[in-house]
N, C-alpha and C positions, 0 to 999 in steps of 0.2 A: 191670241197668235201671233207668231214673227211675220213678217212680210215676205221673208224666204219660203215657209211652209204652204205645202200645197193648199187650195183653197177647198173649203166643205161646201157641198151643195145640199140643200134641202128642200122638203116637199113643199108644197103651197099651206098645208094644213099649220107646217113646223114655223114658215114664215110667216103666217097670219098672227102666231101666238108669239112668236119672238118679236114681231111690232108692236102686238097688242091693237090690231085692227082687223076689221073683216077681210074677206076674202077677195070681195068687190072692191073695196078700197086698195088691195095688193095690186088688183088689176090694172085700176085706174093708175097708178104709180109705174109701173109697166108702161103702160100708153102714152103717158105725161114725160117718159124718160128719165125718170127719176130713178130707176132701178132697170135691170136685165134680168129676163127670165130665158131659160136654154130649154131646149126641146129633149126629151128623154125618150131614146129609141123610138119606135114607129107608132107608139101610142099618144094621144093628146096630153099625156102629163109632163108638166113644166118644173123645172129646179131653179133654186134662186141661191146665189151666192150667200153664204153667211156674212162672210165679209162685206162684201155690199150692203148688206142689210144692217149689219152693225155699225157702218160708216153712216148711213142714212140715221140713225137712232142717235147719232152725234150730232147733227144739224138739226134733227127734228126729236128732240129728246119726249116730248109729250105727243100724246094721240090729239090730232088735229080735229078741232070742233065739227061738229056734224052740220049741217046746213042748216037745221033747226037751232041750235045753239047759237049760231053765228046771226040769225033772224033776230033772235030773243035779246042778243047784246044791243044790235042795232035798234031795236024799239024800246030799250032802256033810254038811249040819249035823247034829250031835248031837241027840238029844230035848232036850225043856225040862227032863225029869227029872234027865239027866244033869249040865245047867247047874245045876240048884238042889243036887243032891248034892255038887257042888265047893264050895259056899259054906261 
């Protein structure tokens, strides 16, 4: 999409599918200011800028690890005291 073309707005379902994340993660991105959502009409439905989501994909191409995966990664690392003992 060129920079001069009007932006396309997509639903929460389409946005979460595009990013490969759950809706809750998408809402967290909005609350953290990574992306914006736009109110549509008088309903509570929100729309997301496709251009903004695609820009986020260039910054964060992979899905961020879940809290459980991050904990598992940390648990595999030996304590710092063991590193120092090996020196």
